[in-house]
N, CA, C and O atoms as a GROMACS GRO file, in nm:
protein
  324
    1MET      N    1   0.654  -0.122   8.383
    1MET     CA    2   0.688   0.004   8.442
    1MET      C    3   0.556   0.081   8.474
    1MET      O    4   0.462   0.073   8.396
    2THR      N    5   0.548   0.158   8.588
    2THR     CA    6   0.420   0.207   8.630
    2THR      C    7   0.454   0.346   8.654
    2THR      O    8   0.564   0.371   8.704
    3SER      N    9   0.366   0.446   8.623
    3SER     CA   10   0.367   0.585   8.612
    3SER      C   11   0.298   0.625   8.744
    3SER      O   12   0.188   0.582   8.778
    4ILE      N   13   0.370   0.710   8.813
    4ILE     CA   14   0.315   0.783   8.942
    4ILE      C   15   0.337   0.932   8.934
    4ILE      O   16   0.426   0.972   8.860
    5THR      N   17   0.264   1.021   9.005
    5THR     CA   18   0.267   1.156   9.006
    5THR      C   19   0.319   1.211   9.130
    5THR      O   20   0.282   1.168   9.238
    6LEU      N   21   0.406   1.307   9.119
    6LEU     CA   22   0.460   1.372   9.240
    6LEU      C   23   0.387   1.472   9.282
    6LEU      O   24   0.339   1.554   9.204
    7SER      N   25   0.369   1.479   9.426
    7SER     CA   26   0.260   1.579   9.496
    7SER      C   27   0.317   1.716   9.483
    7SER      O   28   0.432   1.736   9.443
    8SER      N   29   0.240   1.805   9.517
    8SER     CA   30   0.296   1.970   9.524
    8SER      C   31   0.397   1.971   9.650
    8SER      O   32   0.468   2.070   9.668
    9LYS      N   33   0.402   1.868   9.734
    9LYS     CA   34   0.482   1.850   9.847
    9LYS      C   35   0.610   1.781   9.813
    9LYS      O   36   0.701   1.775   9.896
   10GLY      N   37   0.621   1.725   9.687
   10GLY     CA   38   0.730   1.643   9.662
   10GLY      C   39   0.728   1.503   9.706
   10GLY      O   40   0.832   1.437   9.709
   11GLN      N   41   0.606   1.452   9.742
   11GLN     CA   42   0.566   1.314   9.785
   11GLN      C   43   0.552   1.217   9.662
   11GLN      O   44   0.528   1.258   9.549
   12LEU      N   45   0.564   1.126   9.685
   12LEU     CA   46   0.502   1.028   9.592
   12LEU      C   47   0.461   0.892   9.662
   12LEU      O   48   0.498   0.864   9.776
   13VAL      N   49   0.378   0.807   9.583
   13VAL     CA   50   0.332   0.678   9.643
   13VAL      C   51   0.394   0.582   9.539
   13VAL      O   52   0.390   0.584   9.416
   14ILE      N   53   0.452   0.500   9.625
   14ILE     CA   54   0.488   0.374   9.556
   14ILE      C   55   0.389   0.267   9.546
   14ILE      O   56   0.342   0.215   9.648
   15PRO      N   57   0.356   0.234   9.437
   15PRO     CA   58   0.237   0.110   9.422
   15PRO      C   59   0.269   0.004   9.518
   15PRO      O   60   0.386  -0.025   9.545
   16ALA      N   61   0.151  -0.063   9.577
   16ALA     CA   62   0.138  -0.166   9.652
   16ALA      C   63   0.213  -0.290   9.599
   16ALA      O   64   0.277  -0.364   9.673
   17SER      N   65   0.201  -0.306   9.466
   17SER     CA   66   0.247  -0.430   9.395
   17SER      C   67   0.416  -0.415   9.397
   17SER      O   68   0.491  -0.512   9.412
   18VAL      N   69   0.462  -0.273   9.379
   18VAL     CA   70   0.617  -0.259   9.367
   18VAL      C   71   0.658  -0.282   9.527
   18VAL      O   72   0.753  -0.353   9.559
   19ARG      N   73   0.578  -0.217   9.619
   19ARG     CA   74   0.627  -0.232   9.774
   19ARG      C   75   0.634  -0.362   9.805
   19ARG      O   76   0.729  -0.395   9.876
   20LYS      N   77   0.541  -0.468   9.763
   20LYS     CA   78   0.537  -0.602   9.796
   20LYS      C   79   0.658  -0.659   9.741
   20LYS      O   80   0.738  -0.709   9.820
   21ARG      N   81   0.683  -0.660   9.615
   21ARG     CA   82   0.798  -0.705   9.557
   21ARG      C   83   0.920  -0.671   9.599
   21ARG      O   84   1.014  -0.751   9.591
   22ALA      N   85   0.936  -0.533   9.655
   22ALA     CA   86   1.067  -0.480   9.714
   22ALA      C   87   1.095  -0.496   9.841
   22ALA      O   88   1.200  -0.463   9.897
   23LYS      N   89   0.985  -0.555   9.897
   23LYS     CA   90   0.971  -0.580  10.046
   23LYS      C   91   0.983  -0.492  10.140
   23LYS      O   92   1.042  -0.521  10.244
   24VAL      N   93   0.920  -0.349  10.115
   24VAL     CA   94   0.931  -0.223  10.183
   24VAL      C   95   0.776  -0.198  10.234
   24VAL      O   96   0.677  -0.199  10.160
   25ALA      N   97   0.776  -0.178  10.353
   25ALA     CA   98   0.668  -0.127  10.422
   25ALA      C   99   0.663   0.008  10.502
   25ALA      O  100   0.769   0.069  10.519
   26ALA      N  101   0.548   0.057  10.550
   26ALA     CA  102   0.542   0.176  10.602
   26ALA      C  103   0.652   0.190  10.721
   26ALA      O  104   0.658   0.099  10.803
   27GLY      N  105   0.716   0.271  10.728
   27GLY     CA  106   0.844   0.320  10.848
   27GLY      C  107   0.998   0.258  10.794
   27GLY      O  108   1.103   0.280  10.854
   28ASP      N  109   0.989   0.186  10.684
   28ASP     CA  110   1.118   0.144  10.614
   28ASP      C  111   1.205   0.274  10.559
   28ASP      O  112   1.153   0.368  10.499
   29GLN      N  113   1.331   0.265  10.585
   29GLN     CA  114   1.409   0.368  10.527
   29GLN      C  115   1.441   0.339  10.375
   29GLN      O  116   1.467   0.225  10.337
   30LEU      N  117   1.438   0.435  10.301
   30LEU     CA  118   1.490   0.414  10.139
   30LEU      C  119   1.592   0.514  10.128
   30LEU      O  120   1.581   0.628  10.174
   31LEU      N  121   1.701   0.463  10.062
   31LEU     CA  122   1.797   0.556   9.997
   31LEU      C  123   1.761   0.600   9.850
   31LEU      O  124   1.717   0.526   9.761
   32VAL      N  125   1.790   0.742   9.841
   32VAL     CA  126   1.762   0.798   9.709
   32VAL      C  127   1.890   0.851   9.649
   32VAL      O  128   1.971   0.921   9.710
   33SER      N  129   1.900   0.805   9.506
   33SER     CA  130   2.015   0.875   9.455
   33SER      C  131   1.961   0.938   9.312
   33SER      O  132   1.850   0.911   9.267
   34TYR      N  133   2.045   1.018   9.254
   34TYR     CA  134   2.013   1.089   9.099
   34TYR      C  135   2.145   1.068   9.034
   34TYR      O  136   2.254   1.098   9.084
   35ASN      N  137   2.125   1.009   8.910
   35ASN     CA  138   2.223   0.982   8.805
   35ASN      C  139   2.199   1.123   8.719
   35ASN      O  140   2.093   1.136   8.657
   36GLU      N  141   2.279   1.206   8.717
   36GLU     CA  142   2.276   1.322   8.631
   36GLU      C  143   2.301   1.279   8.461
   36GLU      O  144   2.249   1.338   8.367
   37LYS      N  145   2.379   1.180   8.453
   37LYS     CA  146   2.393   1.144   8.310
   37LYS      C  147   2.272   1.088   8.246
   37LYS      O  148   2.243   1.130   8.134
   38THR      N  149   2.180   0.980   8.316
   38THR     CA  150   2.100   0.932   8.269
   38THR      C  151   1.961   0.991   8.299
   38THR      O  152   1.862   0.965   8.230
   39GLY      N  153   1.960   1.077   8.415
   39GLY     CA  154   1.827   1.132   8.456
   39GLY      C  155   1.758   1.052   8.551
   39GLY      O  156   1.658   1.100   8.603
   40GLU      N  157   1.798   0.929   8.583
   40GLU     CA  158   1.738   0.838   8.670
   40GLU      C  159   1.750   0.887   8.813
   40GLU      O  160   1.851   0.939   8.861
   41ILE      N  161   1.628   0.861   8.881
   41ILE     CA  162   1.602   0.870   9.053
   41ILE      C  163   1.586   0.733   9.060
   41ILE      O  164   1.508   0.667   8.991
   42CYS      N  165   1.679   0.683   9.163
   42CYS     CA  166   1.688   0.531   9.214
   42CYS      C  167   1.646   0.544   9.363
   42CYS      O  168   1.688   0.630   9.439
   43LEU      N  169   1.564   0.454   9.392
   43LEU     CA  170   1.522   0.436   9.545
   43LEU      C  171   1.572   0.294   9.579
   43LEU      O  172   1.542   0.198   9.507
   44LYS      N  173   1.646   0.282   9.684
   44LYS     CA  174   1.683   0.142   9.743
   44LYS      C  175   1.641   0.131   9.889
   44LYS      O  176   1.640   0.221   9.973
   45ARG      N  177   1.610   0.009   9.902
   45ARG     CA  178   1.600  -0.020  10.037
   45ARG      C  179   1.707  -0.025  10.139
   45ARG      O  180   1.801  -0.103  10.120
   46ALA      N  181   1.704   0.050  10.245
   46ALA     CA  182   1.816   0.052  10.333
   46ALA      C  183   1.819  -0.065  10.405
   46ALA      O  184   1.716  -0.119  10.444
   47GLU      N  185   1.935  -0.112  10.427
   47GLU     CA  186   1.958  -0.244  10.516
   47GLU      C  187   1.918  -0.212  10.672
   47GLU      O  188   1.954  -0.106  10.724
   48THR      N  189   1.853  -0.297  10.735
   48THR     CA  190   1.820  -0.281  10.878
   48THR      C  191   1.943  -0.324  10.953
   48THR      O  192   2.017  -0.404  10.896
   49ILE      N  193   1.973  -0.285  11.064
   49ILE     CA  194   2.085  -0.322  11.165
   49ILE      C  195   2.106  -0.464  11.186
   49ILE      O  196   2.220  -0.504  11.210
   50ASP      N  197   2.005  -0.548  11.178
   50ASP     CA  198   1.999  -0.688  11.165
   50ASP      C  199   2.043  -0.759  11.060
   50ASP      O  200   2.113  -0.859  11.078
   51GLU      N  201   2.006  -0.714  10.925
   51GLU     CA  202   2.068  -0.745  10.804
   51GLU      C  203   2.213  -0.714  10.783
   51GLU      O  204   2.299  -0.793  10.744
   52LEU      N  205   2.232  -0.562  10.819
   52LEU     CA  206   2.379  -0.528  10.828
   52LEU      C  207   2.474  -0.633  10.912
   52LEU      O  208   2.577  -0.679  10.864
   53ALA      N  209   2.428  -0.660  11.032
   53ALA     CA  210   2.495  -0.760  11.123
   53ALA      C  211   2.514  -0.904  11.052
   53ALA      O  212   2.619  -0.968  11.051
   54ASP      N  213   2.414  -0.934  11.004
   54ASP     CA  214   2.409  -1.060  10.946
   54ASP      C  215   2.496  -1.092  10.827
   54ASP      O  216   2.543  -1.203  10.802
   55ARG      N  217   2.514  -0.959  10.746
   55ARG     CA  218   2.624  -0.958  10.634
   55ARG      C  219   2.754  -0.981  10.678
   55ARG      O  220   2.832  -1.067  10.636
   56PHE      N  221   2.775  -0.888  10.772
   56PHE     CA  222   2.927  -0.872  10.824
   56PHE      C  223   2.964  -1.024  10.907
   56PHE      O  224   3.078  -1.069  10.897
   57ASN      N  225   2.870  -1.090  10.979
   57ASN     CA  226   2.889  -1.184  11.045
   57ASN      C  227   2.919  -1.307  10.944
   57ASN      O  228   2.984  -1.403  10.985
   58SER      N  229   2.875  -1.304  10.826
   58SER     CA  230   2.888  -1.411  10.734
   58SER      C  231   3.055  -1.415  10.691
   58SER      O  232   3.105  -1.505  10.625
   59PHE      N  233   3.118  -1.311  10.738
   59PHE     CA  234   3.250  -1.302  10.704
   59PHE      C  235   3.360  -1.356  10.814
   59PHE      O  236   3.480  -1.377  10.792
   60ILE      N  237   3.290  -1.374  10.940
   60ILE     CA  238   3.362  -1.419  11.032
   60ILE      C  239   3.361  -1.590  11.068
   60ILE      O  240   3.259  -1.658  11.078
   61LYS      N  241   3.480  -1.630  11.080
   61LYS     CA  242   3.498  -1.781  11.098
   61LYS      C  243   3.432  -1.829  11.207
   61LYS      O  244   3.443  -1.764  11.311
   62PRO      N  245   3.361  -1.935  11.207
   62PRO     CA  246   3.288  -2.014  11.327
   62PRO      C  247   3.423  -2.015  11.431
   62PRO      O  248   3.539  -2.029  11.392
   63GLY      N  249   3.380  -1.995  11.573
   63GLY     CA  250   3.471  -1.999  11.669
   63GLY      C  251   3.558  -1.893  11.701
   63GLY      O  252   3.638  -1.904  11.794
   64THR      N  253   3.548  -1.779  11.624
   64THR     CA  254   3.617  -1.643  11.634
   64THR      C  255   3.560  -1.590  11.762
   64THR      O  256   3.440  -1.601  11.790
   65LYS      N  257   3.636  -1.542  11.829
   65LYS     CA  258   3.621  -1.471  11.959
   65LYS      C  259   3.550  -1.334  11.930
   65LYS      O  260   3.610  -1.254  11.858
   66PRO      N  261   3.430  -1.302  11.981
   66PRO     CA  262   3.376  -1.183  11.946
   66PRO      C  263   3.468  -1.061  11.960
   66PRO      O  264   3.554  -1.070  12.048
   67LEU      N  265   3.464  -0.953  11.891
   67LEU     CA  266   3.516  -0.823  11.907
   67LEU      C  267   3.472  -0.747  12.014
   67LEU      O  268   3.365  -0.691  11.994
   68GLU      N  269   3.531  -0.726  12.139
   68GLU     CA  270   3.493  -0.662  12.258
   68GLU      C  271   3.562  -0.503  12.253
   68GLU      O  272   3.506  -0.405  12.303
   69ASN      N  273   3.667  -0.497  12.197
   69ASN     CA  274   3.734  -0.355  12.217
   69ASN      C  275   3.808  -0.350  12.089
   69ASN      O  276   3.901  -0.425  12.060
   70ALA      N  277   3.756  -0.253  12.010
   70ALA     CA  278   3.828  -0.216  11.890
   70ALA      C  279   3.984  -0.156  11.921
   70ALA      O  280   4.060  -0.183  11.828
   71SER      N  281   4.033  -0.101  12.004
   71SER     CA  282   4.172  -0.070  12.034
   71SER      C  283   4.231  -0.190  12.040
   71SER      O  284   4.330  -0.200  11.967
   72GLU      N  285   4.194  -0.313  12.125
   72GLU     CA  286   4.279  -0.432  12.113
   72GLU      C  287   4.286  -0.481  11.980
   72GLU      O  288   4.392  -0.522  11.933
   73PHE      N  289   4.158  -0.477  11.905
   73PHE     CA  290   4.187  -0.532  11.746
   73PHE      C  291   4.274  -0.458  11.683
   73PHE      O  292   4.345  -0.519  11.603
   74TYR      N  293   4.294  -0.326  11.695
   74TYR     CA  294   4.400  -0.264  11.621
   74TYR      C  295   4.570  -0.274  11.679
   74TYR      O  296   4.669  -0.278  11.607
   75GLN      N  297   4.567  -0.278  11.813
   75GLN     CA  298   4.675  -0.309  11.870
   75GLN      C  299   4.750  -0.455  11.846
   75GLN      O  300   4.872  -0.474  11.849
   76GLN      N  301   4.645  -0.554  11.821
   76GLN     CA  302   4.695  -0.688  11.777
   76GLN      C  303   4.740  -0.691  11.625
   76GLN      O  304   4.820  -0.777  11.590
   77ARG      N  305   4.695  -0.608  11.544
   77ARG     CA  306   4.721  -0.625  11.427
   77ARG      C  307   4.816  -0.522  11.350
   77ARG      O  308   4.848  -0.538  11.233
   78SER      N  309   4.856  -0.413  11.431
   78SER     CA  310   4.930  -0.310  11.392
   78SER      C  311   5.084  -0.336  11.447
   78SER      O  312   5.100  -0.346  11.569
   79PRO      N  313   5.181  -0.345  11.369
   79PRO     CA  314   5.336  -0.348  11.444
   79PRO      C  315   5.360  -0.246  11.524
   79PRO      O  316   5.328  -0.132  11.490
   80ARG      N  317   5.413  -0.268  11.628
   80ARG     CA  318   5.472  -0.168  11.731
   80ARG      C  319   5.604  -0.103  11.679
   80ARG      O  320   5.710  -0.160  11.651
   81LEU      N  321   5.572   0.036  11.673
   81LEU     CA  322   5.723   0.113  11.621
   81LEU      C  323   5.801   0.141  11.737
   81LEU      O  324   5.911   0.195  11.726
   0.00000   0.00000   0.00000
C-alpha cells in the first residue's frame, strides 16, 4: 500500500506504478465512492463508450439485426392491450 497526501485544493496524485497497473492515464475519468461503514474512499476507472459497447455487444447473438429504433423494439415485445 502506498501513502499519498491530499493537497489544500483537495487534489491527490496517484503514483505512476498504480496508474500503470490500473491502466489509467491523463484525461481518463474515474468514479469515486465513499463507504461510511469502513471509511474507505474508492476510485474506479470509468468505462469508455467503446468498452461499454463491447460489453453490451457480447450479449447479442451473431446475426441479430441491429436496433435502429427503440420504439419498434418495445412494440415488438409488449403485448397490445
